[in-house]
C-alpha positions as CSV (number, residue, x, y, z in Angstrom):
1,X,-29.5,65.7,38.1
2,X,-29.1,68.2,35.3
3,X,-31.7,70.8,35.8
4,X,-31.7,72.6,32.4
5,X,-31.6,70.5,29.2
6,X,-31.6,72.4,25.9
7,X,-34.2,71.4,23.3
8,X,-32.2,69.0,21.1
9,X,-34.2,69.5,17.8
10,X,-36.0,72.8,17.2
11,X,-37.7,71.2,14.2
12,X,-39.9,69.1,16.4
13,X,-43.5,69.9,15.6
14,X,-47.0,68.5,16.1
15,X,-47.0,67.6,12.4
16,X,-44.2,65.1,12.9
17,X,-45.5,64.1,16.3
18,X,-42.4,65.4,17.9
19,X,-40.7,62.1,16.9
20,X,-37.1,61.3,18.0
21,X,-35.0,58.1,17.7
22,X,-35.4,56.0,20.8
23,X,-31.6,55.7,21.2
24,X,-31.3,59.5,21.4
25,X,-34.0,59.8,24.0
26,X,-32.4,57.1,26.2
27,X,-29.1,58.9,25.9
28,X,-30.7,62.1,27.0
29,X,-32.4,60.4,30.0
30,X,-29.1,58.9,31.0
31,X,-27.4,62.3,30.9
32,X,-30.3,64.2,32.4
33,X,-30.6,62.0,35.5
34,X,-27.0,61.0,35.8
35,X,-27.7,57.2,35.5
36,X,-26.1,54.3,33.6
37,X,-28.3,52.3,31.3
38,X,-27.4,48.8,30.0
39,X,-29.3,47.4,27.1
40,X,-30.9,44.0,26.4
41,X,-33.2,45.6,23.9
42,X,-33.0,46.6,20.2
43,X,-33.2,50.3,19.5
44,X,-32.3,50.1,15.8
45,X,-34.8,51.9,13.7
46,X,-37.1,52.6,16.7
47,X,-38.6,56.1,16.6
48,X,-40.6,57.5,19.5
49,X,-43.5,59.8,18.9
50,X,-44.1,62.7,21.4
51,X,-40.7,61.8,22.8
52,X,-39.9,64.8,25.0
53,X,-43.4,64.9,26.4
54,X,-42.9,61.4,27.9
55,X,-39.9,62.6,30.1
56,X,-40.8,63.5,33.6
57,X,-38.1,65.8,35.1
58,X,-39.0,64.7,38.6
59,X,-38.8,60.9,38.0
60,X,-36.3,58.8,36.1
61,X,-38.5,55.7,36.5
62,X,-41.6,57.3,35.3
63,X,-39.7,58.7,32.3
64,X,-38.3,55.2,31.5
65,X,-41.7,53.7,31.8
66,X,-43.3,56.2,29.4
67,X,-40.4,56.0,26.9
68,X,-40.1,52.2,26.9
69,X,-43.7,51.0,27.1
70,X,-44.6,51.8,23.4
71,X,-42.1,49.2,22.3
72,X,-43.0,46.6,24.9
73,X,-39.7,47.2,26.8
74,X,-39.2,47.6,30.5
75,X,-36.5,48.4,33.0
76,X,-35.1,46.7,36.1
77,X,-33.2,48.7,38.7
78,X,-29.7,47.1,39.3
79,X,-28.3,49.6,41.8
80,X,-28.6,53.2,42.8
81,X,-27.8,54.7,39.4
82,X,-27.9,51.6,37.2
83,X,-30.9,50.4,35.1
84,X,-31.1,47.5,32.8
85,X,-33.5,47.8,29.8
86,X,-35.2,44.5,28.8
87,X,-37.9,43.3,26.5
88,X,-41.3,42.7,28.0
89,X,-41.5,39.3,29.7
90,X,-45.0,37.9,29.8
91,X,-44.0,35.4,32.5
92,X,-42.4,37.9,34.9
93,X,-44.0,40.7,36.9
94,X,-43.0,42.8,39.8
95,X,-43.6,41.8,43.5
96,X,-46.0,44.7,43.7
97,X,-48.0,43.3,40.8
98,X,-48.0,39.9,42.5
99,X,-49.3,41.5,45.7
100,X,-52.1,43.2,43.8
101,X,-53.1,40.0,42.1
102,X,-53.3,38.1,45.3
103,X,-55.4,40.9,46.8
104,X,-57.8,40.6,43.8
105,X,-57.9,36.8,44.1
106,X,-58.8,37.0,47.8
107,X,-61.9,39.0,46.9
108,X,-63.1,36.2,44.6
109,X,-63.5,33.7,47.4
110,X,-64.3,35.2,50.8
111,X,-65.3,31.8,52.1
112,X,-64.7,28.1,51.5
113,X,-67.8,27.6,49.2
114,X,-66.6,30.3,46.8
115,X,-63.1,28.9,46.9
116,X,-64.4,25.4,46.0
117,X,-66.1,27.0,43.0
118,X,-62.9,28.7,41.9
119,X,-61.0,25.5,42.6
120,X,-63.3,23.5,40.3
121,X,-62.9,26.1,37.5
122,X,-59.1,26.1,37.7
123,X,-58.9,22.3,37.6
124,X,-61.0,22.1,34.5
125,X,-59.5,25.0,32.6
126,X,-55.8,24.1,33.3
127,X,-56.5,20.7,31.8
128,X,-58.2,22.2,28.8
129,X,-55.4,24.7,28.1
130,X,-52.8,22.0,28.2
131,X,-55.1,19.6,26.3
132,X,-53.5,17.0,28.6
133,X,-56.4,14.5,28.3
134,X,-56.0,14.3,24.5
135,X,-52.3,13.5,24.9
136,X,-52.9,11.0,27.7
137,X,-55.3,9.2,25.4
138,X,-52.5,8.6,22.9
139,X,-50.2,6.9,25.3
140,X,-48.9,3.4,24.8
141,X,-49.3,0.8,27.6
142,X,-46.0,-1.1,27.7
143,X,-43.7,-2.3,30.4
144,X,-40.6,-0.1,31.0
145,X,-37.1,-1.0,30.1
146,X,-35.2,-1.6,33.4
147,X,-31.5,-2.0,34.2
148,X,-30.1,-4.2,36.9
149,X,-30.4,-2.8,40.4
150,X,-27.2,-1.4,41.9
151,X,-26.9,-1.8,45.7
152,X,-25.4,0.8,47.9
153,X,-25.3,1.7,51.6
154,X,-29.0,1.5,52.5
155,X,-30.5,2.0,49.0
156,X,-30.6,0.7,45.5
157,X,-30.7,2.5,42.1
158,X,-32.3,1.2,38.9
159,X,-32.4,3.0,35.6
160,X,-35.6,2.9,33.5
161,X,-37.0,4.0,30.2
162,X,-40.8,4.3,29.8
163,X,-42.4,4.6,26.5
164,X,-45.1,7.2,26.7
165,X,-46.2,8.2,23.2
166,X,-45.4,5.8,20.4
167,X,-41.6,5.7,20.0
168,X,-41.1,8.5,22.6
169,X,-39.3,7.4,25.9
170,X,-38.8,9.2,29.2
171,X,-35.7,8.0,31.0
172,X,-34.8,8.2,34.7
173,X,-33.7,6.4,37.8
174,X,-35.6,4.7,40.6
175,X,-34.0,5.0,44.1
176,X,-35.4,2.6,46.6
177,X,-34.8,1.5,50.2
178,X,-33.0,-1.8,50.9
179,X,-35.7,-2.6,53.5
180,X,-38.8,-4.5,52.5
181,X,-42.4,-3.4,53.0
182,X,-44.8,-0.7,51.7
183,X,-42.8,2.5,51.1
184,X,-43.8,6.1,50.4
185,X,-43.3,7.2,46.8
186,X,-41.9,10.6,45.8
187,X,-42.0,11.6,42.2
188,X,-39.1,14.1,41.5
189,X,-39.3,16.1,38.2
190,X,-36.0,17.6,37.3
191,X,-35.3,21.3,37.0
192,X,-33.0,23.4,34.9
193,X,-29.9,23.0,37.1
194,X,-26.7,22.2,35.2
195,X,-26.0,18.5,34.5
196,X,-29.7,17.7,34.8
197,X,-30.7,14.7,36.9
198,X,-27.1,13.4,36.9
199,X,-25.8,16.2,39.2
200,X,-24.4,15.5,42.6
201,X,-27.1,17.3,44.7
202,X,-29.8,15.4,42.8
203,X,-28.3,12.1,43.6
204,X,-27.7,13.1,47.3
205,X,-31.4,13.9,47.7
206,X,-32.7,10.9,45.9
207,X,-30.5,8.5,47.7
208,X,-31.0,10.0,51.2
209,X,-34.7,9.9,50.9
210,X,-34.4,6.3,49.8
211,X,-32.3,5.5,52.8
212,X,-35.0,7.1,54.9
213,X,-37.6,4.8,53.5
214,X,-39.1,6.4,50.4
215,X,-38.9,5.2,46.8
216,X,-37.8,8.2,44.7
217,X,-38.1,8.6,40.9
218,X,-36.3,11.3,39.0
219,X,-36.4,11.7,35.2
220,X,-35.2,13.8,32.4
221,X,-36.8,17.0,31.3
222,X,-38.1,16.7,27.7
223,X,-35.2,17.5,25.4
224,X,-32.6,17.1,28.2
225,X,-30.4,14.1,29.1
226,X,-31.4,11.0,27.3
227,X,-34.5,12.6,25.9
228,X,-32.2,14.8,23.8
229,X,-31.0,11.7,22.0
230,X,-34.4,11.5,20.5
231,X,-35.6,15.1,20.0
232,X,-32.6,17.4,20.6
233,X,-32.2,20.1,23.2
234,X,-34.0,22.7,21.2
235,X,-37.3,20.8,21.5
236,X,-37.2,21.6,25.2
237,X,-37.7,25.3,24.4
238,X,-41.2,24.7,23.2
239,X,-44.8,24.7,24.6
240,X,-45.0,21.1,23.7
241,X,-42.4,20.4,26.4
242,X,-44.8,21.6,29.1
243,X,-47.5,19.2,28.3
244,X,-45.2,16.3,27.5
245,X,-43.4,16.7,30.8
246,X,-46.7,16.7,32.6
247,X,-47.7,13.5,30.7
248,X,-44.4,11.9,31.7
249,X,-45.0,12.7,35.4
250,X,-48.5,11.2,35.3
251,X,-47.3,8.1,33.3
252,X,-44.4,7.4,35.7
253,X,-46.8,7.6,38.6
254,X,-49.2,5.2,36.9
255,X,-46.4,2.7,36.5
256,X,-45.0,3.1,40.0
257,X,-48.4,2.4,41.5
258,X,-48.4,-1.0,39.9
259,X,-45.5,-2.0,42.1
260,X,-46.4,-4.0,45.2
261,X,-44.0,-2.2,47.5
262,X,-45.7,1.3,47.2
263,X,-48.0,2.7,49.8
264,X,-50.7,4.4,47.7
265,X,-51.6,6.7,50.6
266,X,-48.1,8.2,50.8
267,X,-47.4,9.7,47.4
268,X,-45.4,12.9,47.2
269,X,-43.9,15.1,44.6
270,X,-40.8,17.3,44.9
271,X,-38.7,19.4,42.5
272,X,-36.6,22.5,42.4
273,X,-36.7,25.5,40.1
274,X,-38.4,24.3,36.9
275,X,-39.0,21.0,38.7
276,X,-40.8,23.0,41.3
277,X,-43.1,24.5,38.7
278,X,-43.8,20.9,37.5
279,X,-44.4,19.9,41.1
280,X,-47.2,22.4,41.4
281,X,-48.6,21.5,38.0
282,X,-48.7,17.8,38.7
283,X,-50.7,18.4,41.9
284,X,-53.2,20.4,39.8
285,X,-53.5,17.6,37.3
286,X,-53.3,14.6,39.5
287,X,-55.3,14.1,42.8
288,X,-53.2,11.1,43.9
289,X,-50.6,13.2,45.6
290,X,-50.7,13.4,49.4
291,X,-47.7,15.8,49.9
292,X,-45.8,18.3,47.8
293,X,-42.6,20.3,48.1
294,X,-41.8,22.9,45.4
295,X,-38.3,24.3,46.0
296,X,-37.0,27.7,44.9
297,X,-39.7,28.1,42.3
298,X,-43.0,29.4,43.8
299,X,-44.0,33.1,43.3
300,X,-47.2,35.0,42.5
301,X,-45.3,37.2,40.0
302,X,-43.2,34.7,38.1
303,X,-44.4,31.8,36.0
304,X,-41.0,30.4,34.9
305,X,-39.3,31.8,31.9
306,X,-38.9,28.5,29.9
307,X,-41.6,27.5,27.5
308,X,-41.6,24.1,29.3
309,X,-43.1,26.0,32.3
310,X,-45.1,28.8,30.7
311,X,-45.4,28.0,27.0
312,X,-49.0,27.1,27.4
313,X,-51.0,29.9,29.2
314,X,-52.2,28.0,32.2
315,X,-52.0,31.2,34.3
316,X,-54.8,32.7,32.1
317,X,-57.2,30.0,33.4
318,X,-60.5,31.3,34.9
319,X,-59.8,34.9,34.1
320,X,-56.2,34.9,35.4
321,X,-54.3,33.0,38.1
322,X,-50.7,32.5,39.2
323,X,-48.5,29.7,40.6
324,X,-49.3,30.7,44.2
325,X,-53.0,30.1,43.6
326,X,-52.4,26.9,41.6
327,X,-50.3,25.7,44.6
328,X,-53.2,26.6,46.9
329,X,-55.4,24.1,45.0
330,X,-53.5,21.4,46.9
331,X,-55.1,22.4,50.3
332,X,-55.6,20.8,52.7
333,X,-52.7,18.4,51.9
334,X,-49.2,19.0,53.4
335,X,-47.3,21.5,51.4
336,X,-43.8,22.8,51.9
337,X,-42.5,25.9,50.1
338,X,-38.8,26.4,50.2
339,X,-37.6,29.9,49.3
340,X,-34.5,32.0,49.4
341,X,-33.4,35.7,49.5
342,X,-31.6,35.9,46.2
343,X,-34.2,35.0,43.5
344,X,-37.8,35.6,42.8
345,X,-38.9,33.5,45.8
346,X,-37.6,36.2,48.2
347,X,-41.2,37.5,48.6
348,X,-42.6,34.2,49.8
349,X,-42.5,34.8,53.6
350,X,-44.4,38.1,53.3
351,X,-46.6,37.6,50.3
352,X,-47.2,34.0,49.0
353,X,-47.0,32.1,52.3
354,X,-49.6,34.3,54.1
355,X,-51.9,33.9,51.2
356,X,-51.5,30.1,51.2
357,X,-52.2,30.0,55.0
358,X,-55.5,31.8,54.4
359,X,-56.6,29.2,51.9
360,X,-55.5,26.4,54.2
361,X,-57.5,28.1,56.9
362,X,-60.7,27.3,55.0
363,X,-60.0,23.7,55.9
364,X,-58.8,24.3,59.4
365,X,-55.4,23.0,58.3
366,X,-53.2,26.0,58.4
367,X,-50.5,23.9,60.1
368,X,-50.3,21.8,56.9
369,X,-48.6,24.5,54.8
370,X,-45.0,25.4,55.7
371,X,-42.3,27.7,54.5
372,X,-38.6,27.3,55.0
373,X,-37.0,30.6,53.9
374,X,-33.2,30.9,53.5
375,X,-32.6,34.7,53.2
376,X,-28.9,34.5,52.7
377,X,-29.0,31.8,50.0
378,X,-29.6,31.8,46.2
379,X,-31.1,29.7,43.5
380,X,-29.9,26.2,44.0
381,X,-30.8,22.9,45.7
382,X,-28.1,23.1,48.4
383,X,-27.8,21.3,51.6
384,X,-30.2,23.5,53.6
385,X,-32.9,23.1,50.9
386,X,-32.4,19.4,50.9
387,X,-32.5,19.3,54.7
388,X,-35.9,21.1,54.6
389,X,-37.2,18.5,52.2
390,X,-35.9,15.6,54.4
391,X,-37.5,17.0,57.5
392,X,-40.8,17.6,55.6
393,X,-41.2,14.1,54.2
394,X,-39.9,12.5,57.4
395,X,-42.8,14.3,59.2
396,X,-45.6,13.7,56.7
397,X,-44.6,10.2,55.6
398,X,-43.1,8.9,58.9
399,X,-39.7,8.4,57.3
400,X,-36.6,7.5,59.3
401,X,-34.6,10.7,60.1
402,X,-31.8,8.7,61.6
403,X,-30.8,7.7,58.1
404,X,-30.1,11.3,57.0
405,X,-26.4,11.1,56.2
406,X,-25.3,12.2,52.8
407,X,-21.8,10.9,53.4
408,X,-23.3,7.4,52.9
409,X,-24.3,8.2,49.3
410,X,-22.3,7.0,46.4
411,X,-22.2,9.6,43.6
412,X,-22.4,7.7,40.3
413,X,-21.2,8.9,36.9
414,X,-23.6,10.2,34.3
415,X,-23.0,7.1,32.2
416,X,-24.0,4.9,35.2
417,X,-27.4,6.6,35.3
418,X,-28.2,6.2,31.6
419,X,-30.5,3.5,30.4
420,X,-29.6,3.8,26.7
421,X,-25.8,3.5,26.9
422,X,-23.1,6.1,26.9
423,X,-23.9,7.4,23.4
424,X,-27.5,6.2,23.0
425,X,-26.4,2.9,21.4
426,X,-29.1,1.0,23.3
427,X,-32.1,3.1,22.0
428,X,-34.9,0.7,21.1
429,X,-35.5,0.1,17.4
430,X,-38.9,1.9,17.5
431,X,-37.5,5.0,19.2
432,X,-38.1,8.3,17.7
433,X,-34.7,9.6,16.5
434,X,-35.7,12.8,14.8
435,X,-37.6,15.9,16.0
436,X,-39.5,15.7,12.8
437,X,-41.4,12.7,14.0
438,X,-43.0,14.8,16.7
439,X,-44.2,17.6,14.4
440,X,-47.8,16.7,15.0
441,X,-47.6,17.9,18.6
442,X,-46.2,21.3,17.8
443,X,-47.5,24.6,16.4
444,X,-46.4,24.6,12.7
445,X,-44.6,28.0,12.8
446,X,-42.9,27.2,16.0
447,X,-42.0,23.7,14.7
448,X,-40.2,25.3,11.7
449,X,-38.3,27.7,14.1
450,X,-37.3,24.8,16.3
451,X,-36.0,22.8,13.3
452,X,-33.7,25.8,12.5
453,X,-32.7,25.9,16.2
454,X,-31.8,22.2,16.1
455,X,-29.5,22.8,13.2
456,X,-27.6,25.4,15.2
457,X,-27.6,23.0,18.2
458,X,-26.1,20.3,16.0
459,X,-23.3,22.7,14.9
460,X,-22.5,23.6,18.5
461,X,-22.4,20.0,19.6
462,X,-20.1,19.0,16.7
463,X,-17.8,21.9,17.2
464,X,-17.3,21.2,20.9
465,X,-17.0,17.4,20.3
466,X,-14.1,18.1,17.9
467,X,-12.1,19.5,20.9
468,X,-12.5,16.1,22.8
469,X,-12.7,17.9,26.2
470,X,-12.4,15.6,29.2
471,X,-14.8,17.5,31.3
472,X,-18.4,17.0,30.2
473,X,-19.6,19.9,32.4
474,X,-17.3,22.3,30.4
475,X,-18.5,20.7,27.2
476,X,-22.2,21.3,28.1
477,X,-21.5,24.9,29.1
478,X,-19.6,25.6,25.8
479,X,-22.3,23.9,23.7
480,X,-25.0,26.1,25.3
481,X,-22.8,29.2,25.0
482,X,-22.2,28.7,21.2
483,X,-25.8,27.7,20.5
484,X,-27.0,30.8,22.2
485,X,-24.6,33.0,20.2
486,X,-25.5,31.3,16.9
487,X,-29.2,31.7,17.6
488,X,-28.8,35.4,18.7
489,X,-26.9,36.1,15.4
490,X,-29.6,34.3,13.4
491,X,-32.5,36.0,15.1
492,X,-30.9,39.5,14.8
493,X,-30.2,38.9,11.1
494,X,-33.8,37.7,10.5
495,X,-35.4,40.7,12.3
496,X,-33.1,43.3,10.8
497,X,-33.4,43.1,7.0
498,X,-31.2,45.3,4.8
499,X,-34.3,47.5,4.1
500,X,-33.9,49.0,7.6
501,X,-30.7,50.7,6.3
502,X,-31.4,53.6,4.0
503,X,-30.1,53.3,0.5
504,X,-27.0,55.4,0.1
505,X,-23.5,55.7,-1.3
506,X,-20.5,53.6,-0.3
507,X,-17.9,56.3,0.5
508,X,-15.0,54.1,-0.5
509,X,-16.3,53.3,-4.0
510,X,-18.8,56.1,-4.7
511,X,-21.3,53.5,-5.8
512,X,-24.7,52.9,-4.3
513,X,-24.7,50.5,-1.4
514,X,-25.5,47.0,-2.4
515,X,-28.1,44.8,-0.6
516,X,-25.2,42.9,1.0
517,X,-23.5,46.0,2.2
518,X,-26.8,47.3,3.7
519,X,-27.3,43.9,5.4
520,X,-23.8,44.1,6.9
521,X,-24.6,47.5,8.3
522,X,-27.8,46.2,9.8
523,X,-26.1,43.1,11.3
524,X,-23.2,45.0,12.7
525,X,-25.6,47.0,14.9
526,X,-26.1,43.9,17.1
527,X,-25.2,44.8,20.7
528,X,-21.5,44.4,21.4
529,X,-22.2,42.4,24.6
530,X,-23.4,39.4,22.4
531,X,-19.9,39.0,21.0
532,X,-18.2,39.8,24.3
533,X,-20.2,37.2,26.2
534,X,-19.2,34.5,23.7
535,X,-15.5,35.3,23.8
536,X,-15.4,35.6,27.6
537,X,-17.1,32.3,27.9
538,X,-14.8,30.5,25.5
539,X,-11.7,31.9,27.2
540,X,-13.1,31.0,30.6
541,X,-12.8,27.3,29.7
542,X,-10.5,26.9,26.7
543,X,-6.9,27.5,25.8
544,X,-6.2,30.2,23.2
545,X,-5.5,27.5,20.6
546,X,-8.9,25.9,21.4
547,X,-10.6,29.2,21.1
548,X,-9.1,29.7,17.7
549,X,-10.2,26.2,16.7
550,X,-13.8,27.2,17.5
551,X,-13.5,30.5,15.6
552,X,-12.2,28.6,12.6
553,X,-15.4,26.4,12.8
554,X,-17.5,29.6,12.6
555,X,-15.6,30.8,9.5
556,X,-14.9,27.4,7.8
557,X,-11.1,27.8,8.2
558,X,-10.8,31.0,6.2
559,X,-7.8,32.2,8.1
560,X,-5.7,29.2,7.1
561,X,-7.0,29.0,3.6
562,X,-6.4,32.7,2.9
563,X,-2.9,32.6,4.5
564,X,-1.9,29.8,2.3
565,X,-3.1,31.9,-0.7
566,X,-0.9,34.8,0.4
567,X,2.1,32.5,0.8
568,X,1.5,31.1,-2.7
569,X,1.2,34.6,-4.2
570,X,4.2,36.0,-2.3
571,X,6.6,33.0,-2.0
572,X,9.3,35.1,-0.2
573,X,6.9,36.4,2.4
574,X,9.0,37.5,5.5
575,X,8.2,36.4,9.0
576,X,7.2,39.9,9.9
577,X,4.9,40.2,6.9
578,X,3.3,36.9,7.8
579,X,2.7,38.0,11.4
580,X,1.0,41.2,10.2
581,X,-1.2,39.4,7.6
582,X,-2.1,36.8,10.1
583,X,-3.1,39.4,12.6
584,X,-5.4,41.1,10.1
585,X,-7.0,37.7,9.2
586,X,-7.6,36.8,12.8
587,X,-9.3,40.2,13.3
588,X,-11.5,39.4,10.3
589,X,-12.3,36.0,11.7
590,X,-13.3,37.3,15.1
591,X,-15.5,40.0,13.6
592,X,-17.0,37.6,11.1
593,X,-18.4,35.2,13.7
594,X,-21.2,37.7,14.4
595,X,-22.6,37.4,10.9
596,X,-25.1,34.8,9.7
597,X,-24.1,33.4,6.4
598,X,-21.0,32.8,4.2
599,X,-21.7,35.7,1.9
600,X,-21.4,38.1,4.9
601,X,-18.5,36.3,6.4
602,X,-16.6,36.5,3.1
603,X,-17.4,40.2,2.8
604,X,-15.9,40.8,6.2
605,X,-12.8,38.9,5.2
606,X,-12.6,41.0,2.0
607,X,-12.4,44.1,4.1
608,X,-9.3,42.8,5.9
609,X,-7.8,41.3,2.8
610,X,-7.8,44.8,1.4
611,X,-5.9,45.9,4.5
612,X,-3.4,43.0,4.0
613,X,-2.8,44.0,0.4
614,X,-2.4,47.7,1.3
615,X,0.1,46.7,4.0
616,X,2.1,44.7,1.5
617,X,2.2,47.7,-0.9
618,X,3.3,49.9,1.9
619,X,6.1,47.4,2.7
620,X,7.6,47.7,-0.8
621,X,5.6,45.0,-2.5
622,X,3.5,45.5,-5.7
623,X,0.4,43.5,-4.9
624,X,-1.2,43.9,-8.2
625,X,1.8,42.7,-10.1
626,X,2.4,39.8,-7.6
627,X,-1.2,38.7,-8.1
628,X,-0.9,39.0,-11.9
629,X,2.3,37.0,-11.9
630,X,0.7,34.3,-9.8
631,X,-2.4,34.0,-12.0
632,X,-0.2,33.7,-15.1
633,X,1.9,31.1,-13.4
634,X,-1.2,29.0,-12.5
635,X,-2.5,29.3,-16.1
636,X,0.9,28.2,-17.4
637,X,1.0,25.2,-15.1
638,X,-2.6,24.3,-16.0
639,X,-1.8,24.5,-19.7
640,X,1.3,22.4,-19.3
641,X,-0.6,19.8,-17.4
642,X,-3.4,19.7,-20.1
643,X,-0.7,19.3,-22.8
644,X,0.9,16.5,-21.0
645,X,-2.4,14.7,-20.6
646,X,-3.1,15.0,-24.4
647,X,0.3,13.4,-25.2
């Protein structure tokens, strides 16, 4: 630690509130304490009042807290001398805050009677916040679209599409045992794992539980899988997704309970990650469940970062709650919490699980809540997580454990699991085919933002489709990568208007900076890691020619267009000259992808075109004369053509 830091600005006074740029203050903290700071925040134009007085020479973390909090920023320690600076996240708190919250909640209900009062309040207010009953009242009552059943070793699979709201369908697959009789039913909302419900571990779990004797139903997230055919992926990143997904889960259960082979006393729910969040929410909204198993999701200090999990503030119910307390509402029914050591569920064994046992103790059913903790594992639905789920449902629903053999499961292709055909060609005539048709369910401002996001998503999909990649997992990864980059560029541009850049003089022309030039300066301050992440992701999957094809999409083929212009103007361009010019234009292209509109992209190319022309001049060419000769030639050819047409 540096013990003596000179005062950086002797002009700091109480009159100017000792103000300093936030970026300067953070640089000083980094130097003073000998730490490395990485940024996921915007410091452009941010000025901190009473800056030096916020620094605590005895504590880097108190200093960072004091400096960042006025801007709603926070830090996370990444290592001994490494801190990551992040925007405030309303859905994420520290383990210590989770512990304090659970301590507070315990004081609200020292006995079962008080707990029952709290329970009643939470049930009512969560429904009210979601406005779920209003949405349920708008549902249609129609039979689902069903595919033929496919028979495998000990189980069957049948795809379905169920119309929920008029023209809005939820699609999924029903895995059932080959044996006859009344079977347990397990509703399995999908989480945010790659490849959605089509992924291998999802099929392994569904099929194995079916082989064991349970009917299992998995279905797409709103805006994922076949749902994206109707509303696009961007719709998923909205608060409407939270309530629509809950409605889908309730509606699927309604339908399944009309089937004669379902044992109504053995109804379970199980999902991982975001599907685990849905699992807890469904138990709060629906009292028909007899067992639940949220996997790698539950914590007292994390509500789920996706709007489909926390877009509507259910954790503000009854003065404030969290997912651990919402899960506790399920007492005294059997509940399995699967956690691991490498995500936010690492605190479960010492924090959330003891709390849940206390609530279950009110019902003398402490043995009904269980935790399987995997300290060396991370955030996935791997074999050990699945084994915990198999054991749990085998125990509570008397399933056949001798049928646990994932080698007997046939992994189907994504197309096999679709009900609407490979490319949605079988969508019903009445199906919603535009996000606009759902506008009534969305906040107006957010709806407008989502429409803009959908246009970016469409670009990303079309650009990747043009490459005709054989691997759909790679295509999905790249589509998301490009979408995220396009959105970050757009959002940065929209939140950094040219007015943030002081009016001044362009040193190369001596003229006042134009609005476009000031906007270029504002946009060029976007963190470098945004660009680097895109390029690293593209090169991870694509060949260099394919990367260039994507960059050409960003810049509407300006490299090729401009290069053809140079060849026309300089017909005897040498190979060496062509290589140098092409190098400049490719630099322009890669820089230009981080700017929002064509005016800015063209302005970036103009910078490099000037370099190209300066190079030609330095290489013995006279660019001005070459260009003049070319223009005169074009005029002469045009005049000759017009003359010929007159004759």
